[in-house]
Every structure is written in structure tokens, then in C-alpha cells.
Backbone as ProteinMPNN parsed JSONL, in Angstrom:
{"seq_chain_A": "MRTACWFTSFALLTIACCQAQIKSKPCIAFDGGGPETIDSMAREPLSTAVTLSGDFEFSSSSRTGCWTVNVLSLVVRSGSGVQVGYAVSYTVTDPSGFEVNHYLMCGQEDIFDGAMRKAAADAVKNIRFVQSLGSLQPPSTSITPTPTKTKSKSQ", "coords_chain_A": {"N_chain_A": [[95.445, -7.222, 313.67], [96.415, -6.625, 311.188], [95.745, -8.947, 309.768], [93.05, -8.688, 309.703], [92.798, -6.493, 308.048], [93.762, -7.554, 305.628], [91.91, -9.644, 305.225], [89.564, -8.123, 304.922], [90.21, -6.65, 302.609], [90.459, -8.766, 300.772], [87.874, -9.804, 300.81], [86.427, -7.579, 299.83], [87.514, -7.447, 297.224], [86.75, -9.958, 296.174], [83.925, -9.642, 296.143], [83.712, -7.528, 294.373], [84.665, -8.819, 291.951], [82.8, -10.811, 291.622], [80.447, -9.267, 291.196], [81.115, -8.117, 288.841], [81.155, -10.287, 287.128], [78.509, -11.074, 287.188], [77.215, -8.832, 286.059], [77.634, -8.916, 283.294], [78.08, -7.932, 279.846], [75.334, -8.029, 277.61], [75.117, -10.139, 274.696], [75.115, -9.919, 271.125], [74.725, -11.871, 268.352], [75.849, -12.701, 265.035], [74.287, -14.463, 262.368], [74.644, -15.77, 259.394], [73.012, -16.449, 256.273], [73.643, -16.564, 253.633], [75.801, -16.472, 250.666], [79.282, -16.298, 251.483], [80.571, -13.878, 250.615], [78.492, -12.103, 250.426], [77.387, -12.269, 253.023], [79.446, -11.105, 254.485], [79.166, -8.48, 253.856], [77.004, -7.789, 255.377], [77.793, -8.473, 257.971], [79.881, -6.724, 258.991], [78.69, -4.055, 259.095], [76.727, -4.683, 261.047], [78.235, -5.454, 263.242], [79.551, -3.014, 263.818], [77.296, -1.386, 264.42], [76.28, -2.682, 266.645], [78.291, -2.529, 268.658], [78.715, 0.097, 269.036], [77.596, 1.658, 271.221], [78.891, 0.534, 273.329], [77.687, -1.009, 275.286], [77.092, -3.562, 274.59], [78.173, -6.827, 273.529], [79.616, -8.206, 270.551], [79.257, -11.041, 268.46], [80.671, -12.818, 265.858], [79.612, -15.128, 264.95], [76.999, -17.585, 265.588], [76.218, -18.051, 269.024], [75.811, -19.67, 272.135], [73.457, -18.342, 274.445], [73.42, -15.841, 273.468], [71.661, -13.112, 271.942], [70.436, -13.242, 268.627], [70.997, -12.243, 265.323], [69.675, -13.246, 262.565], [70.589, -13.37, 259.271], [69.504, -13.259, 255.965], [70.5, -12.867, 252.806], [70.299, -11.954, 249.4], [71.22, -11.728, 245.984], [69.605, -9.623, 243.663], [68.444, -9.983, 240.441], [67.732, -8.771, 237.154], [65.401, -9.646, 234.489], [67.113, -10.12, 232.377], [69.398, -10.915, 233.583], [71.02, -9.053, 234.74], [72.577, -7.635, 237.536], [70.599, -6.023, 239.854], [70.437, -5.219, 242.501], [70.051, -5.93, 246.008], [68.348, -8.219, 248.194], [67.579, -8.113, 251.498], [66.964, -9.851, 254.345], [66.126, -10.186, 257.755], [65.915, -11.74, 260.967], [65.401, -11.335, 264.381], [66.32, -13.13, 267.138], [65.703, -14.316, 270.446], [67.839, -15.466, 273.235], [66.774, -18.032, 273.722], [65.903, -18.776, 271.25], [63.523, -17.79, 270.308], [61.681, -15.957, 268.018], [61.69, -12.529, 267.776], [61.568, -10.259, 266.108], [61.257, -9.387, 262.67], [62.327, -8.417, 259.415], [62.375, -6.981, 256.168], [64.296, -5.773, 253.509], [64.986, -4.041, 250.421], [67.348, -3.097, 247.959], [70.212, -1.186, 246.768], [73.787, -1.803, 247.122], [74.42, -0.379, 249.456], [72.327, -0.878, 251.057], [72.748, -2.689, 253.052], [73.993, -1.428, 255.211], [72.005, 0.248, 256.319], [70.017, -1.741, 256.885], [71.287, -3.372, 258.76], [71.818, -1.582, 260.755], [69.228, -1.13, 261.584], [68.572, -3.746, 262.33], [70.323, -4.097, 264.591], [69.251, -2.087, 266.252], [66.719, -3.057, 266.693], [67.32, -5.446, 268.118], [68.682, -4.4, 270.364], [66.618, -2.817, 271.453], [64.81, -4.877, 272.209], [66.354, -6.36, 274.01], [66.832, -4.447, 276.091], [64.14, -4.122, 276.819], [63.547, -6.658, 277.901], [65.377, -6.705, 280.024], [64.346, -4.601, 281.508], [61.995, -5.743, 282.442], [62.997, -7.677, 284.02], [63.919, -6.205, 286.118], [61.637, -5.438, 287.46], [59.623, -5.699, 290.287], [57.802, -8.465, 291.59], [54.365, -8.429, 292.378], [53.29, -8.126, 295.795], [52.265, -10.962, 297.516], [51.187, -11.32, 299.855], [48.523, -10.889, 302.094], [47.379, -8.239, 303.827], [45.386, -7.586, 306.569], [42.989, -5.001, 306.67], [42.544, -2.698, 309.158], [39.409, -2.175, 310.589], [36.951, 0.173, 311.565], [34.825, -0.027, 314.25], [31.518, 0.627, 314.987], [30.274, 1.933, 317.848], [27.517, 0.784, 319.779], [26.396, 2.207, 321.742], [25.088, 5.412, 322.516]], "CA_chain_A": [[94.906, -6.126, 312.954], [96.9, -6.763, 309.813], [95.003, -10.01, 309.237], [91.678, -8.13, 309.474], [92.827, -5.645, 306.818], [93.888, -8.488, 304.449], [90.604, -10.285, 305.042], [88.628, -7.139, 304.39], [90.585, -6.397, 301.237], [90.138, -9.976, 299.986], [86.424, -9.894, 300.731], [85.955, -6.577, 298.868], [87.918, -7.842, 295.886], [85.907, -10.982, 295.769], [82.631, -9.099, 295.876], [83.78, -6.768, 293.117], [84.775, -9.72, 290.909], [81.463, -11.5, 291.476], [79.496, -8.327, 290.597], [81.546, -7.893, 287.422], [80.79, -11.506, 286.341], [77.025, -11.039, 287.131], [76.848, -7.795, 285.277], [78.395, -8.976, 282.041], [77.342, -7.353, 278.79], [74.544, -8.936, 276.751], [75.774, -10.234, 273.43], [74.343, -10.061, 269.91], [75.557, -12.629, 267.382], [75.531, -12.652, 263.589], [74.139, -15.757, 261.773], [74.371, -15.481, 258.002], [72.491, -17.561, 255.462], [73.884, -16.422, 252.225], [77.251, -16.736, 250.35], [80.237, -15.581, 252.399], [80.803, -12.558, 250.201], [77.295, -11.288, 250.771], [77.295, -12.208, 254.475], [80.46, -10.203, 255.01], [78.607, -7.132, 253.609], [76.088, -7.563, 256.481], [78.421, -8.718, 259.261], [80.646, -5.559, 259.438], [77.77, -3.013, 259.588], [76.051, -5.121, 262.237], [79.226, -5.362, 264.292], [79.731, -1.569, 264.101], [76.095, -0.894, 265.106], [76.103, -3.322, 268.03], [79.401, -2.204, 269.637], [78.771, 1.576, 269.068], [77.354, 2.196, 272.529], [79.745, -0.079, 274.308], [76.854, -1.789, 276.245], [76.85, -4.904, 274.051], [79.258, -7.543, 272.855], [79.286, -8.758, 269.261], [79.892, -12.324, 268.091], [80.512, -12.932, 264.394], [78.899, -16.36, 264.689], [76.008, -17.941, 266.619], [76.784, -18.414, 270.335], [74.82, -19.93, 273.154], [73.235, -17.312, 275.411], [73.375, -14.545, 272.793], [70.614, -12.728, 271.04], [71.007, -13.606, 267.317], [70.489, -11.621, 264.142], [69.774, -14.212, 261.449], [70.479, -12.626, 258.081], [69.477, -13.95, 254.672], [70.643, -11.85, 251.706], [70.352, -12.518, 248.076], [71.362, -10.808, 244.821], [68.443, -9.547, 242.817], [68.803, -9.835, 239.071], [66.717, -8.449, 236.202], [65.148, -10.781, 233.594], [68.259, -10.372, 231.493], [70.552, -11.427, 234.343], [71.857, -7.947, 235.231], [72.334, -7.42, 238.95], [69.943, -4.702, 240.11], [70.488, -4.865, 243.905], [70.012, -7.04, 246.942], [67.221, -8.332, 249.117], [68.13, -8.439, 252.829], [65.939, -10.204, 255.336], [66.656, -10.604, 258.998], [65.097, -12.002, 262.149], [66.135, -11.232, 265.737], [65.875, -14.131, 268.051], [66.231, -14.16, 271.825], [68.753, -16.579, 273.573], [66.121, -19.354, 273.686], [65.538, -19.1, 269.887], [62.203, -17.281, 270.029], [61.759, -14.852, 267.094], [61.039, -11.313, 268.252], [61.446, -9.256, 265.073], [61.505, -9.793, 261.296], [62.29, -7.286, 258.589], [62.872, -7.24, 254.782], [64.631, -4.487, 252.786], [65.575, -4.27, 249.079], [68.09, -1.9, 247.539], [71.561, -1.34, 246.223], [74.743, -2.344, 248.081], [74.336, 0.367, 250.664], [71.11, -1.344, 251.844], [73.301, -3.508, 254.164], [74.266, -0.516, 256.351], [70.685, 0.549, 256.933], [69.339, -2.97, 257.4], [71.995, -3.847, 259.954], [71.54, -0.632, 261.889], [67.823, -1.424, 262.068], [68.59, -5.047, 263.11], [70.973, -3.839, 265.93], [68.356, -1.28, 267.03], [65.646, -4.023, 267.088], [67.895, -6.323, 269.115], [68.966, -3.632, 271.543], [65.292, -2.46, 272.006], [64.223, -6.051, 272.927], [67.168, -6.691, 275.198], [66.477, -3.475, 277.072], [62.781, -4.417, 277.293], [63.611, -7.873, 278.737], [66.118, -6.2, 281.175], [63.458, -3.851, 282.376], [61.072, -6.759, 283.0], [63.737, -8.353, 285.142], [64.094, -5.284, 287.331], [60.402, -5.17, 288.128], [59.44, -6.491, 291.469], [56.537, -9.015, 291.502], [53.484, -7.818, 293.416], [53.224, -8.812, 297.034], [51.148, -11.889, 297.556], [50.672, -11.432, 301.265], [47.339, -10.059, 302.318], [47.382, -7.617, 305.118], [44.083, -7.146, 306.874], [42.846, -3.591, 306.964], [41.737, -2.483, 310.362], [38.08, -1.448, 310.388], [36.453, 0.864, 312.785], [33.536, -0.619, 314.626], [30.683, 1.691, 315.585], [29.699, 1.455, 319.155], [26.036, 0.85, 319.792], [25.993, 3.225, 322.759], [25.121, 6.751, 321.941]], "C_chain_A": [[95.26, -6.275, 311.472], [96.119, -7.897, 309.116], [93.572, -9.497, 308.912], [91.673, -7.302, 308.241], [92.925, -6.507, 305.549], [92.628, -9.152, 304.221], [89.659, -9.335, 304.438], [88.929, -6.831, 302.929], [90.266, -7.545, 300.328], [88.639, -10.071, 299.782], [85.858, -8.83, 299.712], [86.307, -6.894, 297.424], [87.039, -8.972, 295.35], [84.488, -10.546, 295.445], [82.644, -8.338, 294.561], [83.847, -7.709, 291.908], [83.416, -10.407, 290.614], [80.516, -10.565, 290.782], [79.889, -8.068, 289.15], [81.093, -9.077, 286.579], [79.182, -11.475, 286.223], [76.628, -9.983, 286.115], [77.497, -7.697, 283.865], [77.42, -8.38, 280.914], [76.537, -8.405, 278.005], [75.237, -9.037, 275.4], [74.756, -10.397, 272.291], [75.19, -10.725, 268.876], [74.952, -12.538, 265.986], [75.386, -14.13, 263.12], [73.749, -15.521, 260.351], [73.783, -16.695, 257.284], [72.688, -17.465, 254.014], [75.388, -16.746, 251.933], [78.091, -15.835, 251.172], [80.438, -14.161, 251.969], [79.714, -11.585, 250.526], [77.159, -11.191, 252.265], [78.255, -11.212, 255.022], [79.988, -8.735, 254.87], [77.606, -6.777, 254.723], [76.794, -7.596, 257.814], [79.111, -7.458, 259.791], [79.781, -4.418, 259.881], [77.073, -3.416, 260.913], [77.011, -5.01, 263.419], [79.427, -3.877, 264.713], [78.497, -1.035, 264.94], [75.92, -1.405, 266.47], [77.12, -2.736, 269.008], [79.467, -0.628, 269.798], [78.613, 2.096, 270.442], [78.303, 1.655, 273.602], [79.017, -0.944, 275.381], [76.742, -3.253, 275.836], [78.045, -5.471, 273.522], [78.7, -8.041, 271.527], [79.988, -10.096, 269.035], [79.641, -12.503, 266.616], [79.95, -14.249, 263.978], [77.967, -16.652, 265.824], [76.728, -18.44, 267.886], [75.664, -18.614, 271.345], [74.743, -18.758, 274.148], [73.222, -15.909, 274.774], [72.028, -14.322, 272.066], [71.191, -12.885, 269.628], [70.234, -12.818, 266.258], [70.777, -12.61, 262.997], [69.559, -13.446, 260.108], [70.453, -13.526, 256.853], [69.501, -12.863, 253.587], [70.945, -12.496, 250.404], [70.543, -11.392, 247.065], [70.071, -10.81, 244.016], [68.864, -9.19, 241.417], [67.554, -9.503, 238.235], [66.446, -9.728, 235.367], [66.294, -11.107, 232.702], [69.531, -10.794, 232.184], [71.405, -10.352, 234.895], [71.548, -7.78, 236.717], [71.773, -6.027, 239.191], [69.981, -4.328, 241.611], [70.489, -6.113, 244.728], [68.719, -7.018, 247.72], [67.853, -8.84, 250.414], [66.998, -8.668, 253.805], [66.644, -10.601, 256.575], [65.65, -10.892, 260.059], [66.006, -11.819, 263.308], [65.512, -12.275, 266.587], [66.503, -13.973, 269.466], [67.175, -15.381, 272.117], [68.1, -17.968, 273.499], [65.627, -19.647, 272.3], [64.202, -18.539, 269.488], [62.355, -15.981, 269.149], [61.012, -13.623, 267.648], [60.85, -10.233, 267.212], [61.854, -9.933, 263.691], [61.456, -8.553, 260.443], [62.831, -7.696, 257.19], [63.125, -5.895, 254.141], [65.21, -4.897, 251.45], [66.24, -2.987, 248.721], [69.47, -2.202, 246.928], [72.471, -1.823, 247.373], [74.72, -1.584, 249.415], [73.191, -0.023, 251.504], [71.593, -2.096, 253.061], [73.465, -2.596, 255.408], [72.996, -0.201, 257.063], [69.996, -0.594, 257.538], [69.975, -3.413, 258.67], [71.921, -2.891, 261.109], [70.164, -0.878, 262.483], [67.816, -2.735, 262.825], [69.224, -4.813, 264.498], [70.027, -3.097, 266.778], [67.206, -2.165, 267.549], [66.142, -4.902, 268.263], [68.067, -5.61, 270.399], [67.615, -3.23, 272.258], [64.712, -3.685, 272.804], [65.071, -6.484, 274.09], [66.895, -5.73, 276.332], [65.094, -3.702, 277.69], [62.778, -5.558, 278.243], [64.329, -7.497, 280.068], [65.172, -5.433, 282.105], [62.401, -4.71, 283.056], [61.727, -7.433, 284.2], [63.872, -7.526, 286.373], [62.785, -5.0, 288.056], [60.239, -6.147, 289.275], [58.018, -7.149, 291.298], [55.65, -8.456, 292.597], [53.465, -8.7, 294.614], [52.076, -9.694, 297.058], [50.573, -12.041, 298.951], [49.539, -10.457, 301.446], [47.376, -9.542, 303.753], [45.974, -7.127, 305.485], [44.051, -5.657, 307.219], [42.035, -3.424, 308.166], [40.493, -1.679, 310.094], [37.622, -0.932, 311.672], [34.998, 0.289, 313.01], [32.731, 0.52, 315.304], [30.143, 1.124, 316.916], [28.19, 1.697, 319.189], [25.555, 1.891, 320.856], [26.068, 4.603, 322.205], [25.301, 7.779, 323.009]], "O_chain_A": [[94.41, -6.049, 310.611], [95.862, -7.775, 307.918], [92.994, -9.893, 307.9], [90.727, -7.343, 307.455], [92.271, -6.235, 304.543], [92.23, -9.252, 303.061], [88.972, -9.701, 303.485], [88.017, -6.758, 302.105], [89.833, -7.323, 299.197], [88.184, -10.39, 298.684], [84.985, -9.116, 298.892], [85.517, -6.65, 296.511], [86.63, -8.938, 294.189], [83.905, -11.083, 294.503], [81.736, -8.467, 293.74], [83.165, -7.454, 290.916], [82.997, -10.533, 289.463], [79.824, -10.988, 289.856], [79.016, -7.82, 288.318], [80.687, -8.895, 285.431], [78.65, -11.849, 285.177], [75.718, -10.255, 285.333], [77.836, -6.63, 283.354], [76.196, -8.352, 281.045], [77.006, -9.519, 277.774], [75.897, -8.081, 274.993], [73.673, -10.948, 272.488], [76.262, -10.225, 268.536], [73.753, -12.334, 265.794], [76.246, -14.956, 263.427], [72.619, -15.105, 260.094], [74.043, -17.836, 257.665], [72.036, -18.15, 253.226], [76.122, -17.215, 252.802], [77.68, -14.731, 251.529], [80.48, -13.274, 252.822], [79.952, -10.422, 250.853], [76.838, -10.112, 252.764], [77.909, -10.506, 255.97], [80.366, -7.873, 255.663], [77.38, -5.597, 254.99], [76.444, -6.831, 258.713], [78.937, -7.143, 260.969], [80.052, -3.827, 260.926], [76.863, -2.574, 261.786], [76.63, -4.523, 264.483], [79.46, -3.585, 265.908], [78.641, -0.368, 265.964], [75.473, -0.693, 267.369], [76.747, -2.474, 270.151], [80.222, -0.132, 270.633], [79.421, 2.929, 270.855], [78.479, 2.267, 274.655], [79.656, -1.527, 276.257], [76.342, -4.094, 276.641], [78.924, -4.733, 273.077], [77.499, -8.269, 271.381], [81.159, -10.262, 269.374], [78.507, -12.356, 266.161], [79.81, -14.506, 262.782], [78.089, -16.069, 266.902], [77.723, -19.16, 267.806], [74.706, -17.843, 271.404], [75.757, -18.249, 274.627], [73.033, -14.911, 275.47], [71.372, -15.274, 271.643], [72.391, -12.665, 269.463], [69.006, -12.734, 266.287], [71.908, -12.782, 262.542], [68.465, -12.94, 259.857], [71.27, -14.436, 256.716], [68.587, -12.043, 253.501], [71.725, -13.443, 250.303], [70.09, -10.265, 247.265], [69.511, -11.866, 243.724], [69.568, -8.201, 241.212], [66.447, -9.915, 238.583], [67.139, -10.736, 235.504], [66.452, -12.259, 232.297], [70.573, -11.007, 231.565], [72.445, -10.652, 235.481], [70.381, -7.783, 237.111], [72.355, -5.012, 238.807], [69.59, -3.214, 241.959], [70.857, -7.195, 244.271], [68.079, -5.98, 247.89], [68.559, -9.849, 250.43], [66.18, -7.783, 254.054], [67.664, -11.285, 256.509], [64.573, -10.296, 260.033], [67.204, -12.097, 263.252], [64.292, -12.308, 266.747], [67.652, -13.56, 269.625], [67.273, -16.259, 271.259], [68.78, -18.962, 273.246], [64.972, -20.673, 272.116], [63.767, -18.805, 268.367], [63.072, -15.052, 269.521], [59.821, -13.704, 267.949], [60.023, -9.345, 267.42], [62.65, -10.87, 263.62], [60.622, -7.685, 260.7], [63.628, -8.626, 257.064], [62.293, -4.99, 254.209], [65.841, -5.948, 251.329], [65.788, -1.909, 249.106], [69.804, -3.348, 246.626], [71.993, -2.197, 248.444], [75.007, -2.198, 250.442], [73.077, 0.477, 252.623], [70.868, -2.131, 254.055], [73.104, -2.986, 256.519], [72.902, -0.361, 258.28], [69.424, -0.463, 258.62], [69.27, -3.804, 259.6], [71.952, -3.285, 262.274], [69.964, -0.84, 263.697], [67.142, -2.853, 263.849], [68.686, -5.302, 265.492], [69.946, -3.401, 267.968], [66.78, -2.035, 268.697], [65.447, -5.063, 269.266], [67.659, -6.115, 271.446], [67.505, -3.301, 273.482], [64.202, -3.528, 273.914], [64.526, -6.947, 275.092], [66.736, -6.179, 277.468], [64.888, -3.511, 278.889], [62.116, -5.504, 279.279], [63.902, -7.949, 281.131], [65.202, -5.602, 283.324], [61.972, -4.392, 284.165], [61.101, -7.708, 285.223], [63.932, -8.023, 287.498], [62.789, -4.399, 289.13], [60.682, -7.293, 289.203], [57.099, -6.44, 290.889], [56.148, -8.048, 293.646], [53.609, -9.916, 294.486], [50.98, -9.288, 296.674], [49.617, -12.78, 299.186], [49.609, -9.317, 300.987], [47.401, -10.297, 304.725], [45.419, -6.309, 304.752], [44.909, -5.126, 307.924], [40.922, -3.946, 308.235], [40.532, -0.632, 309.448], [37.861, -1.504, 312.735], [34.165, 0.168, 312.112], [33.277, 1.271, 316.112], [29.646, 0.002, 317.016], [27.687, 2.699, 318.681], [24.418, 2.359, 320.81], [27.014, 4.941, 321.494], [25.353, 8.973, 322.714]]}, "name": "protein", "num_of_chains": 1, "seq": "MRTACWFTSFALLTIACCQAQIKSKPCIAFDGGGPETIDSMAREPLSTAVTLSGDFEFSSSSRTGCWTVNVLSLVVRSGSGVQVGYAVSYTVTDPSGFEVNHYLMCGQEDIFDGAMRKAAADAVKNIRFVQSLGSLQPPSTSITPTPTKTKSKSQ"}
């Protein structure tokens, strides 16, 4: 009897561990394309936006299997060389590298917060869409004959 209890406990624990591994959180990674000082202005707001719900993991660099937000940000200067703001462009790519969103914003230093919130929202929207497709059941391919009523010739 004791052996059966231990075996049942072990089996339940194994099943719980396996389900936890299967149901891991999707991750969103940051991939910067500008100078480190400008990239850091984008990385922190993206990290905050991604981890806010607790449903996603954030990686501060590209990682296999993650959705990636590729950010290119540049300083915008006037003709006289005075800094007037930033241009922030990002693309969201799925884990296979397929681009699913692109966006461009220009503004002052606070532009990074809005742009990275938008990037995180785009990534989350696409992840949830793909997850919903995975939960759909494919249509049944078996054909079931429908019984037909036959009219008798006798009246």
C-alpha cells in the first residue's frame, strides 16, 4: 500500500513538472542597432512593458526561440548640428525571423517610452494571435455518409 502511495505521488509530481515545462512563458527579446547609450534608452522601457503582465519573459539580447523587437534609434540633428530629438524604428519578428510589424516614431527623449510600449503591445498581440491559432482544432477530414430516406413505390 505504501509503495502505491509513493508511486502515485511520484507520477503526479512528474506530470506536474512536465506540464510546467510545456507551458513555459513566451519570451520577447531586445535587439538594438544603435549606440549603446541610445539602445539602453529603449531596452529599459521595453523590458518594463513586456514583463508588466507577468505572462512573458524578457531577454535583453537576441535569443533562439524568442520573438524579437529589433530597434534602430538615431539622434536627429538640425542643420546647425543641434540635437532636436530621436528617430526610433522597430520591427517585431517571430521566432523564425519573419517580420510581423514595423513602426517608426520621431520625438524627444520620452519617445522611447511610447515606442517601446507600442513594440511590446505589437509583439504580445501577435504572440496571442499565434497561440489562438494553435488552440484551434483542424476540421475533421472524415466523411460520414448522411442517411437518406427512400420513398417506397407502393402507395
